[in-house]
Structure formats: structure tokens, C-alpha cells
N, C-alpha and C positions, 0 to 999 in steps of 0.2 A: 642333682645340684640345683637347689632352689635359689638361684641368683638372678638379678636383673640382666646379667650377661646373656642368659638363655631364655628370657621371658619378655623381651621387648616387643612392641607391636611390629608386625611385619615379618617376624622370624618364622621360618618354616622348619619342619623336622630336619630337612637336609642342612639348613644353616646351623642348627644346634649340633648335629653330628660333626660338621666341619669345625665348629668352635671347640668341641671337646678334644678333637685331634690336635688343634692348635694349642689348646691349654697345656698339653704335656710339653710341647716345645717351649712355651713360655716358662713353665716351672723349671725345666732344665736350664734355660737361659738365666733365670734368677739365681739358681743354685751356683752356676758357674761364676756369675758376677759377685756373689757373696763369698766365694771361696778364695778370691785373690784381689789384691789392691790394684788400682790403676797405675800402670807403669809408663804409659805413653801420654804425654800432655798434649792437649788440643784446645784451641780456641776456634769457635765456629760463629760466623755471621749467619743469623737466621733472618731471611727476608720473607715477610708474611704478606700474603695477598690482601688487598683491600676488600671490604664487604659492606653491605648495607647502604643507607642513605649517605652517610659521611664519606664512605668509600667511593660513591659515585661523584661527589663534589671534589674530593681530594684523592684521586686514584693512585697515590704514590705508595700506599701500604705502610707497614710498620716494620721496624727492625729491632732485633734483640741479639744478645751475645750469649752463647752457650760455652761454659768452661767445664771440662770433664774432670779436672783435679781440684776444683774449687767448689766448696759447698757452703751452705748458709746455716750459721748458728741461730740467726733470726733473719727476718726479711731485710734488715739493714746492717747485718754484721756477717762478714765472710770468714771462712776458715778453710784449712786443707781438708779434703775428703778423707773419711775413714774407710777401711776395707768394706767393700760391698756397696758403697754409695756411688752414685753415677753422675754427680755434678749438679750445676745450677744454671738457670737462665736469668740473666740480669739485663735490665733495660731502664730507660727513662720514660716516665709516665706523667700525665697531667693530673693534678689535683688528687693525689693519693697521699694524704697526711702531710702535705708540704714536703715530701721526700723527693730528692733528685733522682734516685734509683731505688729499685726494689729487686730482691733476689728470691727466686722461687725454685725449688727442686725440679729436676727435669720432667719426671712423669706427671706430677700434679700440674705443671705448667701446660703440658700438652693435653692431658686428659682429665684433670681434676680428681684423680684417684692416686692411691699410694702403691697399688699393686697392678701389674699389667693384666692379670686375670680379670680385673674388674672393669676393663675398658669395654664399653658396649660396641657392638658391631653396627648398630643402627641408632642414630642419635635423634631422639625426640627433644624438642626445645625445653619442655617442662621438666623432663628427667635430667637433662644436663644442668638446668638451673638448680635442682635439688642436690646434684652431685657437688656443684661449686659451693653451695651453701653449707653442706655437711663438712667439706674439707676446710672451708674458711672458719667455721665455728670451732673446729678442732685445732687449727694451727695458725690462723691469721687474725686473731682478735686484736692484736696491736695495730692493725691497719683499718679496723672498723671505724666508720664515721658515726656521728651522733644522729644523722638524718635517717629516719626509718625508710627502708626501701632503696636508698641511694646506692648502697654497696652492691645489692643484687643486680641492679640495672647498669651501673657505671664502673664499679671497681673490680668485682670478681671476674667478669668476662675478659678484662684486660690481663689478668694474672693467672687464671685457671681455665683449663679446657680450651686452649686456643685452637687446637686442631679440629674442634667441632665447627669453628667459624671460618678458618682460613686454611688454604694450602700453604706449606712452608718449604722454602728452599734453603738448604744448608750448604755453606761454603767453609770448609774446615782446613786449618793449617796447624802445624806442630808448634809446641811450646816447650820450654825447659822448666824444670822444677824451680830454678832461681827466678825466672820470670814470673811464675805463678805466685811465689812468695812475695815478691816485690809488689805485685798487683794487690794482693790481700792487704799488705801493710799500708799501701798508698790509699786504697779506698776506705779502709777502716779508720784511718787517721783524718781523712778529708771530711769537711763539713758536708753532710748529706742533706742539703737544703735546695728545694726546687727553684729553678730559674727558667722554667720551661717557656719556650717561645716557638711557635709553629714554623717560623721562617729562619730564625737564627740559632736556636738552641733546642732542636727537636730530638726525636729518638735516633735518627740517623747521625746527628752530630755526636750523640753519646757513643754510638758504635764506632764512629770514625776516631774519636779521641781514645777509646779503649784499645782499638786495634793498633793505633799509632803508639800507644804506650808499650805494647809488645814489640812492634817493629816500626820505628820512627819513619815518617813520611811514606808509609806503605799505601795509604789510601787518602783520597781527597775528594772535594766537591768539584763540580764542573761549572765553569762560568757560562759556557755557551749552552750546553744541553739542559741545564737546570736553573739558569739565571742566578747562579751563585747560591742557590738554596740546596742544602745537603739532602739527598734522597737515598733511600735504601738501594735503588737500582744502581745508582752511580757508585755507591760504596762496594756493592758486589762486583761491579765491572772492574773497578780499580784494584780490588783485592785479587780477583782472578788474574789480572794482568801482572800484578806484582808477584804473585805466587808462581806463575809460569816462568818468571825470570829467575826464580830461586828454587831449584829442585829439592833442596834440603828441607823445605817446608812441607813436603809430602801432601800437596793440595788434593782435596777430595770434595766431591759434590754429591749430594743425595736430595731426594724430594720426599717430604712427608705429606701424604695426601690428606685432604680434608675428609673427615669421617663421614661416610654415607648417612643420609637421614633426611628429615623434613626441613632442616635449617637451610636457607638459601645458600647457593654456591658463591664462593669468592671469585675474584677475577684477577688477571695478571697485573702486577704492579707496573706503573709507568713513571717516567721522568716528567719534569715540568713541561718542557717543550713538547714531548710526546703527548701529554695530557691535552694540551691546547690543540694539537693536530688531530687526535683520534677520538676525543670525547665530543659528542654531538653538541652538547649544550654550550661548548666553547667554540668548536670549529665552525659551526653554521653561522653564528653572528660575525665571526671574523671574516669568513668567506664572503659574506654579503657586503660588509662595510669596508673591509681592508683586504681584498684578495691578494694584493702583492705582499702584504705582511704575512699572510698564510703561506704563500709560496716560499718566503724566507724561512718560516718555521719548518716547512717540509725539508728544505735543504739542510738546515741545522740538524734536524733529527736524523736524516739519512747519513750525514757525515760524522756526527758525534754522539748521537743518542741511542744507537741500537745495541742491544745485548740480549742474548738468548739465555734465559735462566736455566733451562733444562737441556742444554745442548748435549752434555755427556752424563747427565745425572739419572740414575735409576730411581724408581719409586720404591720405597722400603716398607714392607708390611709392618704392622704394629709389633708382631712377634720378634722382629729383628731390629727395631729402631734403637732401643737402649744400647744394645751391643754395637750397632753400627756407629752411633754418635760417640760412644765412649772410646771405641778403638780407632775411629777415623777411617774405617775400611768397610766396604760393602761387598758381599758376595751375591747380592741380588742381581738378576739379569736386567739389562736395560730394556725398558718398555718402549714400544713404538708409540710416539705421541700423536702421530697423524692418522692413526688407524680409523677407518670409518665403518667397520664391520657392525651391522645391526645387532643389537642385543635385546633380550626380552624385557618386557615391562614387568613391573611388580604391582600387585594390588594396591590401589590408593595413590598411584603415581601416574603421571600422564606424559612422561617424556622418555626418550630412549636413553639407554645407559651410555656412559662414557667409558670406553675400554680401559683407560689408564687407571680408573678407580678400582678395578677388580684386583689390583695388586695389594689393596689394603689388607685383606685377609685371604689366605690361601684356602681354596676349596669352598669359598662362599659365593653363592650366586645371588647377588643383591643389586638392585638398580640404584642409581644415584640421580636425584633430580632436585630442583628447587621447589619451594612451597608454592611458587607461582606456576609451576608446571611448564617451565621452559628449559631447553637444553642447557646444561651447565657450562658449555663452552661458547655460548652466544657472544658475539662481539658487541661491545657497547660503543664502539667508535664509528666514525663516518668514513674512515679510510681502511682499506685492506692492503697489507703489504705481503707479497708472495715470496720475496727473497728471504734467505736465512739471515737472522739477526745475530750479531756478535757483540 
């Protein structure tokens, strides 16, 4: 098999053998998905970790919505899925052809490929860029801008291969066929014109509106924990609270790990008050000039701002992700998130492995570290909380 899947830098013979064994599982999965249509409707809130410079300034992360029975005729036109299709991810973005929302099929959104067998086990930034470019040239020409190089840097990373940049938390609830059809009709008829605003009309506001379209008043913003700004963390918290009061929604949670590679690791999303408290560039000046205000922020966070994204959520390997998201159920075992067992280094990397990332591919022994050579779970905050967050 002469595919980039088996010839990326850092792959060892052991890794290739494991990939070949996993390949058969993926092929069986795809055949099973192609042989039957989706019968169980799901809507999932995807909370994506912040990354990079902007993620350090605004550590609230990004949110999107996954719909397993809704697919995309085009990036701005929805329809019901046909047999074998696995749904669409829809979200609000800034400065993409003046559109309010864009819809991308599930697998390209996560990995910038059309087939699971083409997902690399080790992500090199240059190779990921080429994958995005190839998919965009084949399917997303309607979203391309006139500025040379702008799409490669600013557009395609938002829409394609998101799992190379971020860890993703999925919170999924059941829907009916009638609800899905109403959503398709509503969003196709509505003017798809951007009014993006970071504080009043952001990606989390889009997710809140869509979830409330399915279940009115299910989710909302927090006046205290987020100063009335809608954040992905608060939407996840309120959705989990609502779903736990309604057993018929069959609430489920899973974690989609960030793909191992040289791309720097993302970090846990935070609310607004939590960001002021735990991010050094905000907490230190406040502590120096307004210590009592910082104390008030701490009390607000401890009483209203805590939520554990992965409290009951297993990490799902790539070979199982489509099936898990489509069905809303995971058979993957829950991984211990606090394990500190030392793991071996990999050539060219200078930090210890995170045990939770080993769930990404079964039988693959691969280290995960950032390009700066720091542990991927390093805290960027000035405070450490030892209690469990809810």
C-alpha cells in the first residue's frame, strides 16, 4: 500500500502493521454504514478546544453542531442524508464569503479526507495543509476568496481537518425525523448572511439557537459565569443539565482526540470568568491592582463556572468515530484521564506522551507532543483547582 497513511515521517514498521490491522476494521465499518440508512436521529454539540495565539487570548474555544440525518447539497444548502452518508457539521464562522453558516460533511470536517482509510496517524503541518487544499479544490470552490493564500491560512483550517488542531468534546441528544425536516426547511429558507460578532453573535450563539430550535429553552448563556457572553462551555453545561432531566433524549458524550503530530496541542476551553481567573495575562494584573475583584471572580467561578467536559466521556479511536457519532453510542472503554504513567519518547520529540492520546489508534505506539517540546497537558493558568468540576 503506497499511501501517505503508511509513509508519514516518524512511522515505524510496528505502526504500519497496526495501521493495516486497523484498516480492515475501517473498511468493515464503511461497508456497514453504506449498507443501511440512518434510523436514529441525533444532534450533537461539538465543543472544540482553543489553540494557537488567538486561543491564548480568547480561551473559550469554538463550537459547532453535528447532525447525523442532515447532509449538505452544497456548503450553504441542506438536505436529508442518503443511505451511507454520515451527516454534516454546521457552524457560524467569521469572514467566509459573508455567509452566516457553512455545512461540511463529517469526515472532511474532522480530517480533510473523504475516506477514513486516508486519515494519517501522525500529522505534519505541511501535509495537513496539502490535504485541506486538495479537498477544497475538489469540493469547496464556491467558498474560495479572491485573495491568494488567504484561504489556505484562514478559511480551510476552520472548515477542514479540525481534529488536527483541536481536541473535540461531543454532547449528543436524540431528534425526530420531523424535527430534522423542519430544521432543513428553516435554514434553507432563511437568509444565510453573516452578522458575526464575537460578543453578541458568535459560534456559541449559533449553537444555542440551533439547539433551542430542536428543544426550546434547552440551553442558554450565563450572566454571572460569562458576563452574558455565550460560550461553548456554558452551552455544553446547560445542554448536559437539560438532557439529564429528560431521559428520552438519550444523552451521550464522547471525546475525539487531537491527532498526534508536530502541530501544537490545544487546551481546555474556558468560560469568561474562568479565563480571567486562570489565564496569567489576565489574572496577574487583576491580582496586583484589584485583588478583591479577583477574589470575587474566584467565588463566581467556583459557584457557577465549573464543568468537567470529559467526566463520563470515553475517547473514541478514528476507526470508531463515524459509527459512534452516527449512532450516538460508544462501546469504547472510558480512559483514565489522570493517569501519570511514563511513556516512551519518539525520535524528534522531546516530551513525554499523554496516555489519553493512545486511544486514537489501537495498537499504535506513538508519542504526542507540541512543536515547542512541552507536555501537551501543561496548564496555562495561574491557579490550579484540585476539586472535580461539574
